[in-house]
C-alpha positions in Angstrom: 11.8 33.3 13.1 12.5 29.9 14.6 16.3 30.1 14.9 16.6 33.6 16.4 18.8 34.0 19.5 16.6 35.9 22.0 18.5 37.6 24.8 17.6 39.7 27.8 20.2 42.3 28.8 20.3 44.5 32.0 22.5 47.5 31.8 22.8 51.3 31.6 21.9 53.5 28.6 25.3 54.7 27.3 24.1 57.1 24.5 21.0 59.3 24.1 18.4 57.4 22.1 18.1 58.8 18.5 14.9 58.3 16.6 14.9 58.4 12.8 12.7 57.4 9.9 13.5 55.3 6.8 11.7 53.7 3.9 11.0 50.7 6.2 9.6 52.8 9.1 11.1 54.6 12.0 13.4 53.2 14.7 15.3 54.5 17.7 19.0 53.5 18.3 21.0 53.7 21.5 24.1 52.0 23.0 23.7 49.8 26.1 26.6 49.2 28.5 26.4 45.9 30.4 28.9 45.4 33.3 28.8 42.2 35.3 29.4 42.5 39.1 31.0 39.7 41.0 31.5 39.1 44.7 35.1 38.4 45.7 34.9 36.0 48.7 38.5 36.5 49.7 38.4 40.3 49.7 34.7 40.4 50.7 33.9 43.1 48.2 32.2 43.6 44.9 34.2 44.2 41.7 33.2 45.1 38.2 33.9 42.8 35.3 34.6 43.9 31.7 31.9 46.2 30.2 30.3 45.1 26.9 28.5 47.5 24.6 25.5 46.7 22.4 23.7 48.8 19.8 20.0 48.5 20.5 17.5 49.1 17.7 13.9 49.7 18.7 11.5 49.8 15.8 8.3 51.7 15.1 6.1 52.6 18.2 8.6 51.0 20.6 11.3 53.4 19.2 9.0 56.4 19.6 8.4 55.5 23.2 12.1 54.7 23.9 13.1 58.1 22.6 10.5 59.8 24.8 11.2 57.7 27.9 14.9 56.7 28.2 18.0 58.9 28.9 21.7 58.3 29.3 22.7 56.7 32.6 19.3 55.1 33.3 19.2 51.4 34.1 17.1 49.4 31.6 16.2 45.9 30.6 16.3 45.0 26.9 14.7 41.9 25.3 15.4 41.2 21.7 17.1 39.3 18.9 20.9 39.0 19.0 22.8 39.9 15.8 26.6 39.7 15.5 28.0 41.5 12.4 31.4 41.0 10.9 32.7 44.3 9.3 35.7 45.6 7.5 37.0 49.1 8.7 39.8 50.4 6.5 41.1 47.0 5.8 40.8 45.8 9.4 38.2 43.2 10.4 36.0 43.7 13.3 32.6 42.7 14.7 29.7 44.5 16.3 26.8 43.2 18.4 23.3 44.5 17.9 20.0 43.8 19.5 16.7 44.1 17.6 14.5 45.0 20.6 11.0 43.7 21.1 10.8 45.2 24.6 12.7 47.9 26.6 11.9 49.0 30.1 13.4 50.6 33.2 15.1 48.3 35.7 12.7 48.7 38.7 15.2 46.9 41.0 17.3 50.1 40.8 14.7 52.9 40.8 11.1 53.9 40.1 9.4 54.7 36.9 6.1 56.5 35.9 4.3 54.5 33.2 1.8 56.2 30.9 -0.2 54.1 28.5 -0.3 55.2 24.9 -3.4 54.3 23.0 -4.0 54.3 19.3 -6.4 57.0 18.0 -10.0 55.9 17.6 -13.3 57.7 17.7 -13.9 59.0 21.2 -10.4 58.4 22.3 -10.1 61.8 23.8 -7.2 64.2 23.2 -4.6 61.6 22.1 -4.3 60.2 18.6 -2.0 57.5 17.2 1.0 56.9 19.5 -0.3 59.5 21.9 0.3 62.3 19.4 -2.3 65.0 19.0 -5.5 64.2 17.1 -5.3 64.9 13.4 -1.7 63.7 13.1 0.7 66.0 14.9 4.3 65.2 15.2 6.3 62.6 17.2 8.1 63.8 20.3 11.5 65.4 19.9 14.3 62.9 20.6 15.0 62.9 24.3 11.8 64.8 25.1 10.1 63.7 28.3 6.3 63.4 28.8 4.8 65.8 31.3 5.0 64.6 34.9 1.7 63.8 36.5 0.7 65.8 39.6 0.9 64.1 42.9 3.5 62.9 45.5 6.6 61.2 44.2 7.3 58.0 46.1 10.7 57.7 47.9 13.1 55.5 46.0 13.9 52.2 47.7 17.6 51.7 48.5 19.0 48.6 46.7 22.2 46.9 47.6 24.8 46.7 44.8 24.6 43.7 42.4 
């Protein structure tokens, strides 16, 4: 859409991603906590600003991969369409902010990640079918399930100064 407000947020995963299906297809949902950090020149120290929480919706294949790759407390970047909803809760008005994600990834400024490509099933594709599930259908990964770790040395994390 032409008038969508696209945003990029950097924060921490606040709730475990939950994947569910519907008549319109599946999606994963999780809460993202975004806390700005500011430098106080007078005190020469960092301080945290007010934390904002967003509900992130990741549709279809993105949602499957988010549910299999992201856990509570991990730093992530989310790119998507901003939606502000006005609601009525027991006669009280309120609003919520949601992001319809088009991309989600780990914040590599704050740690390392191990990417594994998922390829759609096709003749000769090997052991993986659609979305990396077993050939012949199979089932999607359990919410919060992690892919197997590949053998080999794990690189040392690079220390990063606070934001």
